[in-house]
N, CA, C and O atoms as a GROMACS GRO file, in nm:
protein
  484
    1MET      N    1   0.023  -0.118  -0.012
    1MET     CA    2   0.026   0.025  -0.043
    1MET      C    3   0.112   0.108   0.036
    1MET      O    4   0.183   0.098   0.135
    2THR      N    5   0.068   0.216  -0.070
    2THR     CA    6   0.099   0.367  -0.107
    2THR      C    7   0.057   0.431  -0.020
    2THR      O    8   0.013   0.539  -0.058
    3GLY      N    9   0.051   0.414   0.080
    3GLY     CA   10  -0.040   0.504   0.210
    3GLY      C   11  -0.078   0.642   0.158
    3GLY      O   12  -0.114   0.724   0.243
    4ARG      N   13  -0.075   0.691  -0.008
    4ARG     CA   14  -0.131   0.796  -0.045
    4ARG      C   15  -0.281   0.805  -0.028
    4ARG      O   16  -0.344   0.700  -0.016
    5ARG      N   17  -0.352   0.932  -0.027
    5ARG     CA   18  -0.513   0.941  -0.045
    5ARG      C   19  -0.460   1.014  -0.107
    5ARG      O   20  -0.340   1.044  -0.104
    6VAL      N   21  -0.581   1.072  -0.202
    6VAL     CA   22  -0.580   1.132  -0.360
    6VAL      C   23  -0.701   1.183  -0.361
    6VAL      O   24  -0.796   1.104  -0.364
    7PHE      N   25  -0.721   1.314  -0.360
    7PHE     CA   26  -0.864   1.399  -0.383
    7PHE      C   27  -0.888   1.363  -0.587
    7PHE      O   28  -0.799   1.348  -0.672
    8ILE      N   29  -1.054   1.359  -0.607
    8ILE     CA   30  -1.029   1.376  -0.722
    8ILE      C   31  -1.105   1.439  -0.771
    8ILE      O   32  -1.212   1.380  -0.781
    9GLY      N   33  -1.103   1.547  -0.813
    9GLY     CA   34  -1.179   1.634  -0.883
    9GLY      C   35  -1.240   1.679  -0.995
    9GLY      O   36  -1.195   1.784  -1.040
   10ALA      N   37  -1.338   1.623  -1.058
   10ALA     CA   38  -1.413   1.545  -1.175
   10ALA      C   39  -1.499   1.574  -1.186
   10ALA      O   40  -1.575   1.564  -1.090
   11ARG      N   41  -1.536   1.616  -1.282
   11ARG     CA   42  -1.677   1.671  -1.308
   11ARG      C   43  -1.784   1.536  -1.379
   11ARG      O   44  -1.900   1.506  -1.354
   12ASP      N   45  -1.713   1.493  -1.445
   12ASP     CA   46  -1.744   1.337  -1.562
   12ASP      C   47  -1.739   1.199  -1.369
   12ASP      O   48  -1.653   1.166  -1.287
   13LEU      N   49  -1.854   1.177  -1.388
   13LEU     CA   50  -1.880   1.047  -1.305
   13LEU      C   51  -1.804   0.907  -1.334
   13LEU      O   52  -1.757   0.818  -1.263
   14VAL      N   53  -1.818   0.931  -1.480
   14VAL     CA   54  -1.754   0.792  -1.547
   14VAL      C   55  -1.611   0.754  -1.528
   14VAL      O   56  -1.568   0.640  -1.514
   15PHE      N   57  -1.528   0.890  -1.531
   15PHE     CA   58  -1.381   0.887  -1.536
   15PHE      C   59  -1.390   0.954  -1.411
   15PHE      O   60  -1.392   1.037  -1.502
   16ARG      N   61  -1.398   1.007  -1.294
   16ARG     CA   62  -1.391   1.001  -1.175
   16ARG      C   63  -1.402   0.806  -1.149
   16ARG      O   64  -1.306   0.761  -1.086
   17ALA      N   65  -1.470   0.738  -1.178
   17ALA     CA   66  -1.470   0.639  -1.143
   17ALA      C   67  -1.333   0.533  -1.136
   17ALA      O   68  -1.280   0.457  -1.055
   18LYS      N   69  -1.306   0.602  -1.342
   18LYS     CA   70  -1.171   0.561  -1.346
   18LYS      C   71  -1.065   0.557  -1.323
   18LYS      O   72  -0.972   0.483  -1.357
   19LEU      N   73  -1.079   0.683  -1.230
   19LEU     CA   74  -0.970   0.721  -1.194
   19LEU      C   75  -0.950   0.702  -1.074
   19LEU      O   76  -0.836   0.721  -1.031
   20ALA      N   77  -1.058   0.657  -0.982
   20ALA     CA   78  -1.065   0.545  -0.834
   20ALA      C   79  -1.008   0.491  -0.850
   20ALA      O   80  -0.901   0.476  -0.791
   21GLY      N   81  -1.058   0.420  -0.957
   21GLY     CA   82  -1.015   0.258  -0.978
   21GLY      C   83  -0.861   0.241  -0.965
   21GLY      O   84  -0.825   0.140  -0.905
   22VAL      N   85  -0.769   0.319  -1.010
   22VAL     CA   86  -0.670   0.358  -1.038
   22VAL      C   87  -0.585   0.357  -0.937
   22VAL      O   88  -0.493   0.279  -0.916
   23VAL      N   89  -0.635   0.485  -0.851
   23VAL     CA   90  -0.601   0.482  -0.700
   23VAL      C   91  -0.630   0.345  -0.644
   23VAL      O   92  -0.571   0.378  -0.542
   24ARG      N   93  -0.657   0.253  -0.625
   24ARG     CA   94  -0.694   0.216  -0.539
   24ARG      C   95  -0.647   0.041  -0.587
   24ARG      O   96  -0.623  -0.051  -0.509
   25ALA      N   97  -0.644   0.037  -0.758
   25ALA     CA   98  -0.530  -0.083  -0.804
   25ALA      C   99  -0.363   0.001  -0.747
   25ALA      O  100  -0.249  -0.027  -0.784
   26ALA      N  101  -0.385   0.054  -0.696
   26ALA     CA  102  -0.217   0.155  -0.694
   26ALA      C  103  -0.159   0.102  -0.535
   26ALA      O  104  -0.039   0.085  -0.515
   27GLY      N  105  -0.295   0.073  -0.397
   27GLY     CA  106  -0.320   0.047  -0.278
   27GLY      C  107  -0.344   0.173  -0.232
   27GLY      O  108  -0.315   0.175  -0.112
   28ALA      N  109  -0.411   0.352  -0.296
   28ALA     CA  110  -0.416   0.368  -0.223
   28ALA      C  111  -0.524   0.434  -0.157
   28ALA      O  112  -0.598   0.352  -0.104
   29GLU      N  113  -0.570   0.583  -0.136
   29GLU     CA  114  -0.733   0.596  -0.098
   29GLU      C  115  -0.815   0.688  -0.119
   29GLU      O  116  -0.794   0.770  -0.030
   30VAL      N  117  -0.899   0.724  -0.184
   30VAL     CA  118  -0.973   0.810  -0.229
   30VAL      C  119  -0.984   0.921  -0.132
   30VAL      O  120  -1.055   0.891  -0.036
   31ALA      N  121  -0.932   1.049  -0.129
   31ALA     CA  122  -0.997   1.101  -0.050
   31ALA      C  123  -1.090   1.150  -0.010
   31ALA      O  124  -1.106   1.252  -0.077
   32PRO      N  125  -1.186   1.138   0.081
   32PRO     CA  126  -1.311   1.208   0.073
   32PRO      C  127  -1.338   1.344  -0.003
   32PRO      O  128  -1.411   1.383  -0.094
   33ALA      N  129  -1.205   1.417   0.110
   33ALA     CA  130  -1.250   1.620   0.064
   33ALA      C  131  -1.084   1.613   0.050
   33ALA      O  132  -1.004   1.523   0.078
   34ALA      N  133  -1.072   1.713   0.010
   34ALA     CA  134  -0.938   1.815  -0.066
   34ALA      C  135  -0.883   1.850   0.043
   34ALA      O  136  -0.767   1.882   0.021
   35ALA      N  137  -0.935   1.866   0.246
   35ALA     CA  138  -0.804   1.939   0.300
   35ALA      C  139  -0.755   1.718   0.334
   35ALA      O  140  -0.689   1.686   0.433
   36GLU      N  141  -0.781   1.667   0.285
   36GLU     CA  142  -0.718   1.525   0.313
   36GLU      C  143  -0.640   1.438   0.220
   36GLU      O  144  -0.603   1.324   0.249
   37CYS      N  145  -0.619   1.494   0.118
   37CYS     CA  146  -0.523   1.448   0.056
   37CYS      C  147  -0.347   1.468   0.038
   37CYS      O  148  -0.299   1.578   0.067
   38ASP      N  149  -0.291   1.400   0.008
   38ASP     CA  150  -0.210   1.451  -0.044
   38ASP      C  151  -0.090   1.416  -0.160
   38ASP      O  152   0.026   1.375  -0.164
   39LEU      N  153  -0.243   1.480  -0.289
   39LEU     CA  154  -0.270   1.492  -0.376
   39LEU      C  155  -0.345   1.449  -0.408
   39LEU      O  156  -0.413   1.354  -0.370
   40ALA      N  157  -0.350   1.572  -0.562
   40ALA     CA  158  -0.518   1.651  -0.602
   40ALA      C  159  -0.474   1.572  -0.750
   40ALA      O  160  -0.372   1.560  -0.818
   41VAL      N  161  -0.596   1.532  -0.755
   41VAL     CA  162  -0.591   1.554  -0.924
   41VAL      C  163  -0.742   1.632  -0.961
   41VAL      O  164  -0.846   1.638  -0.895
   42LEU      N  165  -0.720   1.666  -1.043
   42LEU     CA  166  -0.829   1.820  -1.120
   42LEU      C  167  -0.874   1.784  -1.267
   42LEU      O  168  -0.822   1.714  -1.354
   43ASP      N  169  -0.992   1.861  -1.263
   43ASP     CA  170  -1.043   1.817  -1.398
   43ASP      C  171  -1.010   2.011  -1.426
   43ASP      O  172  -1.057   2.111  -1.371
   44ALA      N  173  -0.942   1.998  -1.502
   44ALA     CA  174  -0.882   2.178  -1.565
   44ALA      C  175  -1.026   2.280  -1.593
   44ALA      O  176  -1.036   2.399  -1.562
   45GLU      N  177  -1.125   2.200  -1.655
   45GLU     CA  178  -1.181   2.279  -1.720
   45GLU      C  179  -1.285   2.333  -1.598
   45GLU      O  180  -1.383   2.398  -1.636
   46ILE      N  181  -1.273   2.316  -1.490
   46ILE     CA  182  -1.396   2.294  -1.381
   46ILE      C  183  -1.368   2.475  -1.361
   46ILE      O  184  -1.256   2.526  -1.353
   47PRO      N  185  -1.477   2.538  -1.356
   47PRO     CA  186  -1.436   2.693  -1.323
   47PRO      C  187  -1.374   2.716  -1.158
   47PRO      O  188  -1.443   2.720  -1.056
   48GLY      N  189  -1.275   2.725  -1.165
   48GLY     CA  190  -1.161   2.790  -1.049
   48GLY      C  191  -1.103   2.645  -1.060
   48GLY      O  192  -1.167   2.581  -0.977
   49ALA      N  193  -1.046   2.593  -1.097
   49ALA     CA  194  -0.973   2.510  -1.169
   49ALA      C  195  -0.798   2.555  -1.115
   49ALA      O  196  -0.717   2.488  -1.052
   50VAL      N  197  -0.787   2.694  -1.172
   50VAL     CA  198  -0.637   2.737  -1.176
   50VAL      C  199  -0.605   2.765  -0.983
   50VAL      O  200  -0.506   2.733  -0.918
   51ASP      N  201  -0.777   2.860  -0.917
   51ASP     CA  202  -0.753   2.884  -0.821
   51ASP      C  203  -0.708   2.768  -0.712
   51ASP      O  204  -0.613   2.781  -0.636
   52ARG      N  205  -0.785   2.665  -0.718
   52ARG     CA  206  -0.750   2.507  -0.639
   52ARG      C  207  -0.626   2.476  -0.650
   52ARG      O  208  -0.580   2.421  -0.550
   53VAL      N  209  -0.550   2.494  -0.740
   53VAL     CA  210  -0.401   2.393  -0.868
   53VAL      C  211  -0.302   2.503  -0.754
   53VAL      O  212  -0.223   2.455  -0.672
   54ARG      N  213  -0.325   2.646  -0.769
   54ARG     CA  214  -0.251   2.709  -0.687
   54ARG      C  215  -0.253   2.667  -0.538
   54ARG      O  216  -0.152   2.628  -0.479
   55GLY      N  217  -0.369   2.677  -0.487
   55GLY     CA  218  -0.424   2.659  -0.348
   55GLY      C  219  -0.364   2.517  -0.280
   55GLY      O  220  -0.274   2.529  -0.197
   56PHE      N  221  -0.410   2.390  -0.312
   56PHE     CA  222  -0.276   2.270  -0.262
   56PHE      C  223  -0.126   2.265  -0.291
   56PHE      O  224  -0.052   2.183  -0.237
   57VAL      N  225  -0.067   2.398  -0.419
   57VAL     CA  226   0.051   2.322  -0.456
   57VAL      C  227   0.102   2.436  -0.321
   57VAL      O  228   0.203   2.414  -0.255
   58GLN      N  229   0.013   2.555  -0.298
   58GLN     CA  230   0.134   2.654  -0.173
   58GLN      C  231   0.078   2.562  -0.056
   58GLN      O  232   0.104   2.614   0.052
   59GLN      N  233  -0.002   2.424  -0.042
   59GLN     CA  234  -0.016   2.370   0.052
   59GLN      C  235   0.122   2.254   0.092
   59GLN      O  236   0.170   2.216   0.198
   60GLY      N  237   0.156   2.224  -0.068
   60GLY     CA  238   0.267   2.113  -0.062
   60GLY      C  239   0.272   2.028  -0.065
   60GLY      O  240   0.355   1.947  -0.024
   61ILE      N  241   0.076   2.014  -0.177
   61ILE     CA  242   0.005   1.851  -0.215
   61ILE      C  243   0.041   1.902  -0.364
   61ILE      O  244   0.010   2.016  -0.400
   62ALA      N  245   0.113   1.805  -0.452
   62ALA     CA  246   0.122   1.768  -0.579
   62ALA      C  247  -0.022   1.710  -0.635
   62ALA      O  248  -0.096   1.614  -0.612
   63VAL      N  249  -0.019   1.840  -0.733
   63VAL     CA  250  -0.086   1.817  -0.826
   63VAL      C  251  -0.091   1.764  -0.970
   63VAL      O  252   0.002   1.806  -1.040
   64ILE      N  253  -0.207   1.655  -1.048
   64ILE     CA  254  -0.228   1.666  -1.151
   64ILE      C  255  -0.356   1.722  -1.224
   64ILE      O  256  -0.468   1.674  -1.211
   65ALA      N  257  -0.331   1.803  -1.283
   65ALA     CA  258  -0.462   1.867  -1.341
   65ALA      C  259  -0.452   1.792  -1.539
   65ALA      O  260  -0.354   1.783  -1.613
   66TYR      N  261  -0.572   1.761  -1.559
   66TYR     CA  262  -0.598   1.752  -1.689
   66TYR      C  263  -0.725   1.832  -1.799
   66TYR      O  264  -0.796   1.928  -1.770
   67GLY      N  265  -0.721   1.773  -1.893
   67GLY     CA  266  -0.846   1.875  -1.956
   67GLY      C  267  -0.808   1.809  -2.118
   67GLY      O  268  -0.720   1.726  -2.140
   68PRO      N  269  -0.893   1.865  -2.210
   68PRO     CA  270  -0.889   1.848  -2.313
   68PRO      C  271  -0.773   1.858  -2.411
   68PRO      O  272  -0.747   1.977  -2.391
   69HIS      N  273  -0.711   1.830  -2.474
   69HIS     CA  274  -0.533   1.858  -2.589
   69HIS      C  275  -0.610   1.962  -2.642
   69HIS      O  276  -0.524   2.042  -2.680
   70VAL      N  277  -0.782   2.036  -2.683
   70VAL     CA  278  -0.796   2.095  -2.757
   70VAL      C  279  -0.822   2.234  -2.695
   70VAL      O  280  -0.896   2.324  -2.734
   71ARG      N  281  -0.743   2.227  -2.590
   71ARG     CA  282  -0.744   2.321  -2.496
   71ARG      C  283  -0.632   2.338  -2.416
   71ARG      O  284  -0.622   2.340  -2.294
   72PRO      N  285  -0.532   2.354  -2.519
   72PRO     CA  286  -0.400   2.389  -2.443
   72PRO      C  287  -0.379   2.539  -2.362
   72PRO      O  288  -0.285   2.557  -2.285
   73ASP      N  289  -0.476   2.638  -2.390
   73ASP     CA  290  -0.463   2.701  -2.276
   73ASP      C  291  -0.467   2.678  -2.120
   73ASP      O  292  -0.381   2.727  -2.047
   74LEU      N  293  -0.579   2.595  -2.069
   74LEU     CA  294  -0.625   2.545  -1.991
   74LEU      C  295  -0.443   2.439  -1.867
   74LEU      O  296  -0.392   2.413  -1.758
   75LEU      N  297  -0.441   2.433  -1.963
   75LEU     CA  298  -0.308   2.278  -1.951
   75LEU      C  299  -0.207   2.419  -1.926
   75LEU      O  300  -0.144   2.417  -1.820
   76ARG      N  301  -0.196   2.484  -1.974
   76ARG     CA  302  -0.097   2.548  -1.994
   76ARG      C  303  -0.095   2.686  -1.842
   76ARG      O  304   0.001   2.703  -1.766
   77LEU      N  305  -0.212   2.754  -1.837
   77LEU     CA  306  -0.277   2.726  -1.714
   77LEU      C  307  -0.254   2.679  -1.611
   77LEU      O  308  -0.200   2.738  -1.518
   78ALA      N  309  -0.281   2.591  -1.612
   78ALA     CA  310  -0.227   2.495  -1.477
   78ALA      C  311  -0.119   2.398  -1.403
   78ALA      O  312  -0.100   2.332  -1.301
   79ARG      N  313  -0.041   2.445  -1.570
   79ARG     CA  314   0.086   2.456  -1.528
   79ARG      C  315   0.182   2.532  -1.493
   79ARG      O  316   0.290   2.508  -1.439
   80GLU      N  317   0.131   2.628  -1.529
   80GLU     CA  318   0.176   2.734  -1.464
   80GLU      C  319   0.157   2.724  -1.327
   80GLU      O  320   0.258   2.711  -1.256
   81ALA      N  321   0.005   2.729  -1.257
   81ALA     CA  322  -0.035   2.721  -1.155
   81ALA      C  323   0.065   2.642  -1.089
   81ALA      O  324   0.095   2.690  -0.980
   82GLY      N  325   0.160   2.481  -1.136
   82GLY     CA  326   0.232   2.422  -1.088
   82GLY      C  327   0.183   2.266  -1.029
   82GLY      O  328   0.212   2.197  -0.932
   83ALA      N  329   0.088   2.255  -1.152
   83ALA     CA  330   0.072   2.093  -1.100
   83ALA      C  331   0.176   2.025  -1.298
   83ALA      O  332   0.250   2.065  -1.387
   84THR      N  333   0.106   1.920  -1.256
   84THR     CA  334   0.147   1.849  -1.390
   84THR      C  335   0.015   1.858  -1.410
   84THR      O  336  -0.084   1.836  -1.340
   85ALA      N  337   0.047   1.921  -1.599
   85ALA     CA  338  -0.090   1.885  -1.672
   85ALA      C  339  -0.067   1.807  -1.800
   85ALA      O  340   0.027   1.808  -1.878
   86VAL      N  341  -0.174   1.742  -1.799
   86VAL     CA  342  -0.165   1.674  -1.905
   86VAL      C  343  -0.283   1.643  -1.986
   86VAL      O  344  -0.386   1.695  -1.943
   87PRO      N  345  -0.299   1.561  -2.109
   87PRO     CA  346  -0.441   1.605  -2.179
   87PRO      C  347  -0.530   1.464  -2.112
   87PRO      O  348  -0.454   1.383  -2.058
   88ASN      N  349  -0.652   1.433  -2.109
   88ASN     CA  350  -0.683   1.365  -2.097
   88ASN      C  351  -0.683   1.254  -2.072
   88ASN      O  352  -0.706   1.199  -1.965
   89SER      N  353  -0.650   1.200  -2.202
   89SER     CA  354  -0.569   1.048  -2.240
   89SER      C  355  -0.447   1.002  -2.166
   89SER      O  356  -0.401   0.889  -2.182
   90GLN      N  357  -0.381   1.119  -2.058
   90GLN     CA  358  -0.260   1.060  -2.010
   90GLN      C  359  -0.319   1.058  -1.883
   90GLN      O  360  -0.236   1.016  -1.803
   91ALA      N  361  -0.450   1.093  -1.814
   91ALA     CA  362  -0.488   1.121  -1.679
   91ALA      C  363  -0.417   0.989  -1.591
   91ALA      O  364  -0.323   0.985  -1.512
   92GLU      N  365  -0.494   0.901  -1.638
   92GLU     CA  366  -0.457   0.823  -1.560
   92GLU      C  367  -0.301   0.707  -1.627
   92GLU      O  368  -0.294   0.593  -1.582
   93GLU      N  369  -0.236   0.738  -1.690
   93GLU     CA  370  -0.149   0.645  -1.702
   93GLU      C  371  -0.033   0.742  -1.629
   93GLU      O  372   0.063   0.707  -1.560
   94ARG      N  373  -0.071   0.860  -1.665
   94ARG     CA  374   0.016   0.958  -1.507
   94ARG      C  375  -0.011   0.955  -1.420
   94ARG      O  376   0.083   0.932  -1.344
   95LEU      N  377  -0.156   0.974  -1.347
   95LEU     CA  378  -0.197   0.891  -1.226
   95LEU      C  379  -0.112   0.758  -1.168
   95LEU      O  380  -0.025   0.762  -1.081
   96ARG      N  381  -0.140   0.689  -1.210
   96ARG     CA  382  -0.065   0.528  -1.224
   96ARG      C  383   0.100   0.512  -1.227
   96ARG      O  384   0.174   0.431  -1.171
   97ASP      N  385   0.124   0.608  -1.303
   97ASP     CA  386   0.279   0.631  -1.245
   97ASP      C  387   0.367   0.698  -1.097
   97ASP      O  388   0.452   0.668  -1.013
   98LEU      N  389   0.288   0.789  -1.133
   98LEU     CA  390   0.346   0.815  -0.996
   98LEU      C  391   0.267   0.772  -0.851
   98LEU      O  392   0.323   0.818  -0.751
   99LEU      N  393   0.181   0.714  -0.834
   99LEU     CA  394   0.163   0.652  -0.701
   99LEU      C  395   0.196   0.498  -0.737
   99LEU      O  396   0.160   0.410  -0.658
  100THR      N  397   0.282   0.459  -0.885
  100THR     CA  398   0.348   0.372  -0.844
  100THR      C  399   0.512   0.374  -0.819
  100THR      O  400   0.580   0.281  -0.776
  101SER      N  401   0.550   0.495  -0.855
  101SER     CA  402   0.673   0.576  -0.820
  101SER      C  403   0.733   0.522  -0.656
  101SER      O  404   0.653   0.474  -0.575
  102THR      N  405   0.866   0.536  -0.627
  102THR     CA  406   0.858   0.643  -0.486
  102THR      C  407   0.794   0.710  -0.426
  102THR      O  408   0.811   0.831  -0.442
  103PRO      N  409   0.688   0.664  -0.329
  103PRO     CA  410   0.612   0.697  -0.204
  103PRO      C  411   0.709   0.832  -0.198
  103PRO      O  412   0.831   0.823  -0.213
  104ARG      N  413   0.623   0.992  -0.169
  104ARG     CA  414   0.683   1.093  -0.204
  104ARG      C  415   0.674   1.090   0.010
  104ARG      O  416   0.608   0.994   0.047
  105PRO      N  417   0.697   1.125   0.058
  105PRO     CA  418   0.633   1.228   0.188
  105PRO      C  419   0.539   1.345   0.161
  105PRO      O  420   0.552   1.431   0.074
  106PRO      N  421   0.407   1.326   0.284
  106PRO     CA  422   0.343   1.389   0.244
  106PRO      C  423   0.405   1.562   0.253
  106PRO      O  424   0.511   1.599   0.302
  107GLY      N  425   0.306   1.638   0.193
  107GLY     CA  426   0.410   1.769   0.226
  107GLY      C  427   0.492   1.812   0.144
  107GLY      O  428   0.490   1.935   0.135
  108SER      N  429   0.587   1.746   0.063
  108SER     CA  430   0.721   1.732   0.008
  108SER      C  431   0.664   1.822  -0.131
  108SER      O  432   0.752   1.898  -0.172
  109GLY      N  433   0.524   1.828  -0.216
  109GLY     CA  434   0.513   1.928  -0.282
  109GLY      C  435   0.566   1.851  -0.389
  109GLY      O  436   0.626   1.743  -0.382
  110GLY      N  437   0.533   1.932  -0.507
  110GLY     CA  438   0.601   1.835  -0.642
  110GLY      C  439   0.539   1.757  -0.674
  110GLY      O  440   0.489   1.694  -0.580
  111ALA      N  441   0.509   1.720  -0.782
  111ALA     CA  442   0.422   1.571  -0.838
  111ALA      C  443   0.536   1.468  -0.943
  111ALA      O  444   0.508   1.370  -1.012
  112SER      N  445   0.644   1.522  -0.923
  112SER     CA  446   0.788   1.450  -0.949
  112SER      C  447   0.884   1.410  -0.889
  112SER      O  448   0.891   1.507  -0.813
  113PRO      N  449   0.948   1.361  -0.864
  113PRO     CA  450   1.072   1.312  -0.813
  113PRO      C  451   1.137   1.368  -0.833
  113PRO      O  452   1.174   1.351  -0.949
  114ALA      N  453   1.220   1.489  -0.749
  114ALA     CA  454   1.306   1.619  -0.814
  114ALA      C  455   1.428   1.477  -0.810
  114ALA      O  456   1.426   1.359  -0.773
  115PRO      N  457   1.516   1.559  -0.866
  115PRO     CA  458   1.660   1.509  -0.974
  115PRO      C  459   1.766   1.512  -0.841
  115PRO      O  460   1.753   1.593  -0.748
  116PRO      N  461   1.867   1.418  -0.847
  116PRO     CA  462   1.964   1.405  -0.745
  116PRO      C  463   2.046   1.517  -0.758
  116PRO      O  464   2.077   1.540  -0.875
  117SER      N  465   2.089   1.592  -0.675
  117SER     CA  466   2.167   1.687  -0.644
  117SER      C  467   2.322   1.632  -0.717
  117SER      O  468   2.343   1.511  -0.718
  118ALA      N  469   2.430   1.729  -0.780
  118ALA     CA  470   2.529   1.688  -0.815
  118ALA      C  471   2.605   1.646  -0.730
  118ALA      O  472   2.682   1.559  -0.770
  119GLY      N  473   2.614   1.679  -0.609
  119GLY     CA  474   2.711   1.606  -0.586
  119GLY      C  475   2.681   1.447  -0.485
  119GLY      O  476   2.773   1.391  -0.425
  120SER      N  477   2.557   1.402  -0.483
  120SER     CA  478   2.569   1.270  -0.480
  120SER      C  479   2.554   1.171  -0.495
  120SER      O  480   2.482   1.132  -0.588
  121PRO      N  481   2.601   1.107  -0.430
  121PRO     CA  482   2.648   0.964  -0.528
  121PRO      C  483   2.537   0.820  -0.560
  121PRO      O  484   2.577   0.725  -0.628
   0.00000   0.00000   0.00000
């Protein structure tokens, strides 16, 4: 079990169920509320999504934002706010990769592991 708690902010209930399945398959838990997560997955088309991304990032919570590939403006705004932003077609894979990679401690921020420093072995 990864011990991760993932908040899913999705408008589409079918897509939300798919993402929840990825979370459970990775041994993580779907957080019932945003305040109880250490990873958030957000639909970039939800009104206020960029502000939500900023709020999570300020708390040190990693964010994956997804949206349609025909709306690169939304993905760019989410990325600029601190999210890992991907098209809808890559959201499940990115979530799976993140949950099955080396676990990050809560509050460490960012969706990707930091590169090793120049002086480390």
